[in-house]
Each structure stands twice: as C-alpha cells, then as structure tokens.
C-alpha positions in Angstrom: -2.3 -15.8 60.6 1.4 -15.1 61.1 4.0 -17.2 62.8 5.9 -15.7 65.7 9.0 -15.5 63.5 7.2 -13.7 60.7 5.7 -11.2 63.2 9.1 -10.5 64.8 10.8 -10.1 61.5 8.2 -7.7 60.2 8.3 -5.8 63.5 12.1 -5.4 63.3 11.9 -4.3 59.7 9.3 -1.7 60.5 11.3 -0.4 63.4 14.3 0.1 61.1 12.2 2.0 58.6 10.8 4.3 61.3 14.3 5.0 62.6 15.7 5.5 59.1 13.0 8.1 58.6 14.7 10.1 61.4 12.1 9.3 64.0 13.4 8.4 67.4 11.6 5.6 69.1 12.7 3.8 72.3 13.5 0.1 72.4 10.3 -0.3 74.5 8.3 1.4 71.8 10.0 -0.8 69.2 8.6 -3.9 71.0 5.1 -2.4 70.7 4.9 -2.1 66.9 1.8 -4.0 65.9 2.1 -6.1 62.8 -1.3 -6.4 61.1 -1.9 -9.0 58.4 -5.7 -8.5 58.7 -6.1 -12.2 58.9 -5.3 -12.6 55.3 -1.9 -14.3 55.7 -0.4 -12.1 52.9 1.4 -9.6 55.0 3.8 -8.2 52.4 0.9 -7.7 50.0 -1.9 -6.6 52.4 -0.9 -5.5 55.8 0.6 -2.7 57.9 2.9 -2.1 60.8 1.6 0.4 63.4 3.2 2.0 66.4 0.6 3.7 68.6 2.3 6.6 70.5 -0.8 7.8 72.3 -4.5 6.8 72.3 -6.9 8.5 74.7 -10.7 9.1 74.7 -10.0 12.1 72.5 -6.9 11.7 70.4 -4.5 9.2 68.9 -1.1 9.5 67.3 0.6 6.7 65.4 3.5 5.8 63.1 2.4 3.6 60.2 5.2 1.8 58.2 4.3 0.1 55.0 6.7 -2.2 53.2 7.4 -1.6 49.4 4.0 -1.9 47.6 2.3 -3.2 50.7 -1.4 -2.3 50.8 -3.3 -1.3 53.9 -6.8 -2.6 52.9 -9.8 -0.4 52.1 -11.6 0.7 55.3 -13.6 3.4 57.0 -14.0 4.7 60.5 -17.7 4.4 61.4 -20.0 6.3 63.6 -20.1 4.9 67.2 -23.1 6.1 69.1 -23.1 9.9 69.1 -19.5 10.1 67.9 -19.4 10.6 64.1 -16.3 8.3 63.7 -12.6 8.9 63.6 -11.2 12.0 61.7 -7.7 11.1 60.6 -4.8 13.2 59.2 -2.1 11.2 57.4 1.3 12.8 56.7 4.1 11.0 54.8 7.5 11.2 56.5 9.6 9.0 54.2 9.1 7.1 51.0 5.9 7.6 49.1 2.3 6.5 49.5 -0.6 6.1 47.2 -3.8 7.2 48.9 -7.2 6.1 47.5 -10.3 8.0 48.3 -13.8 8.6 46.7 -13.6 10.3 43.3 -12.9 9.7 39.6 -11.0 6.6 38.8 -7.5 7.9 37.9 -5.4 5.0 39.2 -2.1 5.0 37.3 0.8 4.1 39.7 -0.9 1.7 42.1 -2.5 -1.6 41.7 -5.2 -3.7 43.3 -4.0 -6.9 45.0 -4.6 -9.9 42.8 -8.1 -11.2 43.0 -9.3 -8.3 45.1 -10.9 -6.1 42.5 -14.3 -6.2 44.2 -13.1 -5.1 47.6 -11.0 -2.2 46.6 -13.7 0.2 45.4 -11.9 3.6 45.9 -9.9 4.3 42.7 -9.1 8.0 43.0 -5.4 8.0 43.4 -3.3 10.6 45.2 0.5 10.3 45.3 2.0 11.5 48.6 5.7 12.3 49.1 7.4 13.4 52.4 5.6 16.4 53.8 2.3 15.7 52.0 -0.7 15.3 54.2 -4.5 15.2 54.1 -7.4 14.9 56.6 -10.0 12.2 56.0 -13.4 12.9 57.3 -15.2 10.3 59.5 -16.8 7.5 57.4 -14.7 8.1 54.3 -13.6 4.9 52.6 -9.9 4.9 51.9 -6.9 2.7 51.5 -3.1 3.1 51.3 -0.4 1.5 49.3 3.3 2.2 49.7 5.5 3.1 46.7 8.5 1.1 45.6 10.6 2.2 48.6 7.9 1.7 51.2 6.5 4.5 53.3 6.5 5.8 56.9 3.5 8.0 57.8 2.1 9.8 60.8 -1.5 9.2 61.6 -3.1 11.9 63.9 -6.7 11.4 64.7 -9.6 11.8 67.0 -10.3 8.8 69.2 -9.2 5.5 67.5 -11.4 2.4 67.7 -9.5 0.3 65.3 -11.3 -2.9 66.1 -14.6 -1.3 65.0 -13.3 -0.1 61.6 -15.3 -1.3 58.7 -13.6 -3.1 55.9 -14.8 -3.7 52.4 -13.2 -7.2 52.3 -15.4 -9.5 54.4 -12.4 -11.8 55.0 -10.5 -9.3 57.1 -10.0 -9.8 60.8 -8.6 -6.7 62.4 -6.8 -8.4 65.3 -3.7 -10.3 64.2 -3.5 -14.0 65.1 0.0 -15.4 65.9 0.8 -19.0 65.5 3.3 -20.0 68.1 5.8 -22.6 67.0 5.3 -26.2 68.1 8.1 -27.6 70.2 
C-alpha cells in the first residue's frame, strides 16, 4: 500500500523521466501515470510506473518508467478464453533495462530482490539500451529491472488485460491500494 504522497511523488518522478527521454506527454496524461507497487509496499525495489496511451479490444500502447534498479516483478500474460494471451513488444527509449526470460542462467548485472529468490525464476539476462527491443510471446514468463540510471520503455501489445496477468509471487496484488492521509 502507498500513501497518497508516495503515489504523487512517484508519479511526478516518472513524468519527469518520460519527458527527459524526449517523449512529449500532456499534463492530462501526466495525471494518468499509474504507480504500481503490486501490493508489496516496496515501490522503489519492486514496482513500475505506467502510462497507458491507448488500450482497445485489439491493441495497447504504454510508456513504462522504472526508477534506478527498480524491478517489475516476474509475470506472464495468460490465455483468456480463445485468446492466447498478450503478445508484447518492449523497446527501451532511455536508460537501460535488464530483461529476464526463459533460458540459461547467465545473470551478471542484475539481482533478485532480497528474500525473493523463489519467485524470480527466469534468470536468462538480456541487457537493453536505447533502441533495443524484443517481442514476448503470449504466456512467456518475464521480468524487468532498470539499470543504474533507470529506464523508460515503450510497450506495444495486443489487447492488455493487466489485472489478469499471472505473477510468480503469490503476495502480489495488481491493483495499487492508496492510503489516504487521516485528517
């Protein structure tokens, strides 16, 4: 759970990162940046800041901002009825991102958040710099971790059903809870 002040501060920081990456967003869009702590209450370790530009029955386009060394937890996009699940292309715009997918354990630069070894099972590390991109097939487990300077990425995908994503960590809650201050 995040306090309203934590949420607003993270939202402002993410907006600044997106704009510093040379991406124009309106003030109205800036207010729509979602701050996701995944119910873990450790936003700067495990979390993400996401601006959804478009989300229809067929496509979605988002900006994802990750603070320095922030980890977007391991997840996958499951089949929903006849739909095989979300196919997603990630492209780094600024900073660097460590992408973890199935394959041989070659983790060198990144790290697993403390105490979370059992819920970060993908250990095949790819280091993405600006201009690097890859497409993840539906159902592929993956996670992201920003480099030392943080990262801003595009996410282009087929239909997004984020609340239905599967997470390896059973403690994760996809919808952020905000604690309003007591007055």
